[in-house]
N, C-alpha and C positions, 0 to 999 in steps of 0.2 A: 123721310125726305124724298121728294120727287125730283126727277131730272128733267130739265127743260133746255131748249135751244131757241134762239131767235133767228128767223130766216126770211128770205124772200122766195116765193114760189112763182116760177115763170108761167107763161101762158100754156094752155093745153097743147098747142102745136109743138112748142119747145119741149115740154114735159114728155109728150108721146115719143118724140125723136130720141131723147136721152134714155128713156126707159127701154126702148127697143134695143139701143146700143148696149146698155148695161146688161140686159138679159142675154144678148148674143155673146158678149165677152164672158160673162159669168158662167154660162152653160158650156161654152167651148173649152174653157180652162178650168172647169170644176171649181170655180171660185165660190166656196161655201159662205164666206163671211158676208158678202153683199146680198146673197140670197137668203141667208138665215137672219139677217139684221136689216129688214126692209125699212125704207124711209121714202117720203115723197121726194121727187126731184126738187132740189133747192140750192140756193146760194146761202151759205152760213153768214149771218151778219154778226152774231154773238155766239161763240162756241158754247157747248153744253155747260150747264151749271146746276148745282143742287140747291133747291130753295123750297121752303114750305109755303110762304105767303105769296103765291103767284098773282093774287089780286093786285098787289103793289106793282108788279111788272105790267099786268094788263092795263092798269090805270095810266101808267106812264106811256105805254105804246098807243093806247087809244087817244089820249090827248095829243101826243106827238103827231100822229098821222093826220089829224084834223088840220094841222098847220102846214102840211106838205103837199106839194103837187107832184104828180108822177114825173119820172125822168126817163131819158132814153138809155137803152142798153142794146148792144149788138154782140153777136158771137164772134169769136176770133179763131185761133188755131187750136188743135189738140196739143196738149203739153203734158209733162209729168213732173212730179217732184218726189224726193226721197227715194228715187229708184223703184217705186212701186205704185204710186197713186197716179192714175191717168185722168185727165179732165179736159173739158171744153172750156177754154178761156171765155169769160164774159167781160166784155169791155163796158164798164160803167161810164157814162158821161160824167163830166165834172159835177153836175147837179146831183147825179145819183151817188157819187162818192161822198158828197157833202151830206146827203141824207144819212148815210151809214155813220159817218163821223159824228154828226149831231145826235143820232140815236144813242151811240155809245156814251156820249156826254150826259144824256138824260138818264141812262141806266146807271151810270157811275154814282149817282146820289144814293143808290141802295148799297150801303157799305158791305153787306153780306155777299154781294155778287162781285167776284174778282174780275177785273178787266185784264185779259191776258194779251200777250204780244200779238196774237192772231187778229184781235179786234183793232189793235193799234196799227198794225201793218197789213191792213185789209187787202187781200188778193182775191177778188171775186172769181168763182169758177163753179162749174157743174161737173161733179165727179162721174166718170163713165166706167171706171174699172180699177181693180187692184191686182197687182201681180203677186202671186204667192211663191214663185220660183223663177229662176232665170229663164226656163223654158216658156212660162206664161208671159214673162216680161217681153221676150223676143216676139212671141206670137201676137201680143197686143200691139206692139209697135208695128208689126207687119199689117195687121188689120187697119189700124188708124192711118197708116201711110197710104193705104188703098182707098180709104173713105174720104170723099171730098168734104172739105170743111163746109158745114152748113152756113147759110147766110140768113140768119134770123135778126130781125129788128123788132124789139119789143119794149115794153114799158115796165119800169120799176114802180109798181102800183099798189103793192101791199107789203105789210110786215106781218109775219105769222109766227106765233109761238107754237113750237112743237113740243110734245111731251113724250118721254120714253115710257113705253108700256111693254113690259117683258123685253124682248129683243128688238122690238119695232119702235120707230118714231112715228107718232100720229099727230095730226093737226089738233091742237088744243083750241086755239082761237086765231082767226085771221082778221086783220084790220086793213081796210082799203084806204088809200091815200085820200086826202081832202077833196081832190077834184074828181075822184071816183065815187061810187056809192059809199055813203058813210056807214054802211052796215058792217057789223062784225059778226062772224059766224063761228060758233064753238063746235067742237066735234060732237057734242051731245045734240045740238040743234040740227046737225046734218043727218042724223039717223032717223 
């Protein structure tokens, strides 16, 4: 059984910014988890699930994006939850929030995929670090307090299926919104 996740991948500019911050925090505080479990910068739309027939998910997502138009997103403040996960808040417009909600309703038809509380109570964010001790928590807070909040305005223009390969998450297939290029690109096609 393979493990997948459905996500939104932000623009290169946003991704480069977050990647730089993730690496700075991880290296400074010897945060092995984020370094040893790499993943593309993303906003999780549907948390990880195990599923064998990914073609069913691909078909739903491919048909869904054809009916959607990209929507606005902008960045907010740095925040944290559970006393250890630090993130850059991504403020989805009402249209973007509706896209995620409708996507979950489409995925719900696959009975083998459980729709969890995270998908129902969607809080879009870009993870920038994990604290593995009180010392690293305090240090990350200090770094983020000194880091100006970035001012990114970007588009929710894709829905991407990520696949867990070893410890890493890789792009399995990316689908562009209906008003973007209709192409979908799988990880095999990118190589």
